[in-house]
C-alpha positions in Angstrom: -108.7 -19.3 -202.4 -107.3 -15.9 -203.6 -106.6 -13.3 -201.0 -107.6 -9.6 -201.4 -104.2 -8.7 -202.9 -104.4 -11.8 -205.1 -107.7 -10.5 -206.5 -106.2 -7.0 -207.1 -103.3 -8.5 -208.9 -105.5 -10.7 -211.1 -108.1 -8.1 -211.9 -105.6 -5.4 -212.8 -103.6 -7.8 -215.0 -106.8 -8.9 -216.7 -107.6 -5.2 -217.3 -104.3 -4.5 -218.9 -104.7 -7.5 -221.3 -108.4 -6.8 -222.1 -108.0 -3.0 -222.5 -104.8 -3.5 -224.4 -106.9 -5.4 -227.0 -109.7 -2.8 -226.9 -107.4 0.2 -227.2 -105.3 -1.5 -229.9 -108.3 -2.4 -232.0 -109.7 1.1 -231.6 -106.3 2.6 -232.8 -106.3 0.2 -235.8 -109.9 1.3 -236.6 -108.9 4.9 -236.5 -105.8 4.3 -238.6 -107.9 2.7 -241.3 -110.2 5.8 -241.3 -107.3 8.2 -241.5 -104.9 6.0 -243.5 -102.2 6.6 -240.8 -99.5 4.0 -241.0 -97.8 4.9 -237.7 -101.1 4.7 -235.9 -101.6 1.2 -237.2 -98.2 0.2 -235.7 -99.2 1.8 -232.4 -102.4 -0.3 -232.4 -100.3 -3.5 -232.8 -97.9 -2.3 -230.1 -100.8 -1.6 -227.7 -102.1 -5.2 -228.2 -98.7 -6.8 -227.7 -97.9 -4.6 -224.7 -101.1 -5.7 -223.1 -100.1 -9.3 -223.7 -97.0 -8.7 -221.6 -99.4 -9.4 -218.7 -100.6 -12.7 -220.2 -98.6 -14.8 -217.7 -100.3 -13.2 -214.7 -103.7 -13.2 -216.5 -103.4 -16.9 -217.3 -102.4 -17.7 -213.7 -105.4 -15.8 -212.5 -107.7 -17.8 -214.8 -106.1 -21.1 -213.7 -106.5 -20.2 -210.0 -110.2 -19.3 -210.5 -110.8 -22.5 -212.4 -108.8 -25.0 -210.3 -108.0 -23.2 -207.0 -104.3 -23.7 -207.6 -101.6 -21.8 -209.5 -100.4 -22.4 -213.0 -97.5 -25.0 -213.2 -94.5 -22.7 -213.3 -91.8 -25.4 -213.2 -90.2 -24.1 -216.4 -91.0 -20.4 -215.9 -94.2 -20.5 -218.0 -95.6 -17.3 -216.4 -92.5 -15.3 -217.4 -92.5 -16.9 -220.9 -96.1 -16.1 -221.6 -95.5 -12.4 -220.7 -92.0 -11.6 -222.0 -92.3 -13.4 -225.3 -93.9 -10.2 -226.5 -91.2 -7.9 -225.3 -89.0 -8.0 -228.4 -91.9 -7.3 -230.9 -93.0 -4.4 -228.7 -89.5 -2.9 -228.6 -89.0 -3.3 -232.3 -92.3 -1.7 -233.3 -92.1 1.1 -230.7 -88.6 2.1 -231.7 -89.7 2.0 -235.4 -92.3 4.7 -234.5 -89.5 6.8 -233.0 -86.9 6.5 -235.8 -89.6 6.9 -238.5 -90.6 10.2 -237.0 -87.2 11.4 -235.9 -84.6 10.1 -238.4 -86.6 8.6 -241.3 -83.7 8.6 -243.8 -81.5 6.6 -241.5 -84.0 4.5 -239.8 -83.0 1.1 -241.2 -79.4 1.4 -240.0 -80.6 1.5 -236.4 -83.5 -0.9 -236.9 -81.3 -3.7 -238.2 -79.2 -3.4 -235.1 -82.3 -3.3 -232.9 -83.8 -6.4 -234.6 -80.6 -8.4 -234.2 -80.3 -7.5 -230.5 -84.0 -8.4 -229.9 -83.5 -11.8 -231.6 -80.5 -12.4 -229.3 -82.7 -11.5 -226.3 -85.3 -14.1 -227.4 -82.7 -16.8 -227.8 -81.1 -16.0 -224.4 -84.5 -15.7 -222.8 -85.8 -19.1 -224.0 -82.5 -20.8 -223.1 -82.9 -20.0 -219.4 -86.3 -18.6 -218.5 -85.9 -19.6 -214.8 -82.7 -17.8 -214.6 -84.0 -14.7 -216.4 -86.6 -14.1 -213.7 -86.7 -14.1 -209.9 -89.9 -15.9 -209.0 -91.3 -15.3 -205.5 -92.0 -18.6 -203.8 -95.7 -19.2 -202.9 -96.4 -20.1 -199.3 -99.9 -21.5 -200.0 -100.9 -22.3 -203.6 -103.9 -20.4 -204.9 -103.8 -17.5 -202.3 -101.7 -15.2 -204.5 -100.7 -15.1 -208.1 -97.1 -16.0 -209.1 -95.0 -12.9 -208.7 -91.7 -12.3 -210.4 -89.3 -9.7 -211.6 -86.5 -9.7 -214.2 -83.0 -10.6 -213.1 -81.2 -7.6 -214.5 -77.8 -9.3 -214.0 -78.5 -12.0 -216.6 -77.6 -11.5 -220.3 -81.3 -11.3 -221.2 -81.9 -8.9 -218.3 -79.1 -6.6 -219.4 -80.5 -6.5 -223.0 -83.9 -5.8 -221.6 -82.6 -2.9 -219.6 -80.7 -1.5 -222.6 -83.8 -1.7 -224.8 -85.9 0.2 -222.2 -83.1 2.8 -221.9 -83.1 3.1 -225.7 -86.9 3.7 -225.8 -86.5 6.3 -223.1 -83.7 8.1 -225.0 -85.1 7.9 -228.5 -88.8 8.2 -227.9 -88.9 9.9 -224.5 -86.1 12.5 -224.7 -86.0 12.6 -228.5 -89.6 13.6 -228.9 -89.2 16.0 -225.9 -86.4 17.8 -227.7 -88.5 17.9 -230.9 -91.3 19.4 -228.9 -89.0 22.3 -227.7 -87.9 22.8 -231.3 -91.4 22.9 -232.7 -94.4 25.3 -232.5 -98.2 25.0 -232.6 -99.8 21.6 -233.1 -96.5 19.8 -233.7 -95.2 21.0 -230.4 -98.2 19.4 -228.7 -98.0 16.2 -230.7 -94.3 15.7 -229.9 -94.9 16.4 -226.2 -97.7 13.8 -226.0 -95.4 11.3 -227.7 -92.6 12.1 -225.3 -94.9 11.8 -222.2 -96.4 8.5 -223.4 -92.9 7.0 -224.0 -91.6 8.1 -220.6 -94.7 6.8 -218.9 -94.3 3.4 -220.7 -90.7 3.1 -219.5 -91.3 4.3 -215.9 -94.4 2.2 -215.3 -92.9 -0.8 -217.1 -89.9 -0.6 -214.8 -92.1 -0.1 -211.7 -94.0 -3.2 -212.6 -90.9 -5.3 -212.0 -90.2 -3.6 -208.6 -93.8 -3.4 -207.2 -95.1 -6.2 -205.0 -98.7 -7.3 -205.4 -100.8 -4.8 -203.5 -102.6 -1.4 -203.9 -99.6 0.1 -205.9 -100.1 -2.3 -208.8 -103.4 -0.5 -209.5 -101.7 2.8 -210.2 -98.8 1.2 -212.0 -101.0 -0.7 -214.4 -103.3 2.2 -215.0 -100.3 4.4 -215.7 -99.0 1.7 -218.2 -102.3 1.9 -220.1 -102.4 5.7 -220.0 -99.0 5.8 -221.8 -100.6 4.5 -225.0 -103.4 7.0 -224.9 -100.8 9.8 -224.6 -99.0 8.4 -227.7 -102.3 8.1 -229.5 -103.0 11.8 -229.0 -99.5 12.5 -230.4 -100.2 10.5 -233.6 -103.8 11.2 -234.4 -104.7 13.8 -237.0 
């Protein structure tokens, strides 16, 4: 039977997946009404980023249904979550280069896509080595907790991609905000704040143990997409 902290972990992870879909579909709806291509991409990013909690969400459902955790012998919890990392990175960085360096975007995007494909290959070759899974003392009391092993090839690539998002989207949009005036200044500031929040709370997710802190981390993760939405909407 799940403990109190197990319920917190499961409910908040479920919230990220469900609200990721709700927010993403709302952004897609708004993009169709305004014919905003970038907002369409943000809607897809939001759905995929929500699915990065699919492993924990699935484990939660399995515990509720069977009383025991998902079979993680081959790192399935990590696979279900981080299979979406590369598409999120590619689409998020596309938004950044499209707005900041549109004439040279494909030079950078080709490199990013190649690196992300390499990440997927390395990740699937050794999922149990890519993540540090916390052993469960009693099955069904807590959900399977894990973090990325940053000293593996896949972990190093993941860290570099998050750093790239922080530099291009976070600091790049912040510099643009300082250089702009009026409504553009506000839009670039929202985009910068959303990107920085995404990186910070995404990193904290891997460092935070199941408990009260995951509530704030996962709420902050969702807020990052609303900040970006306010930066992209008309």
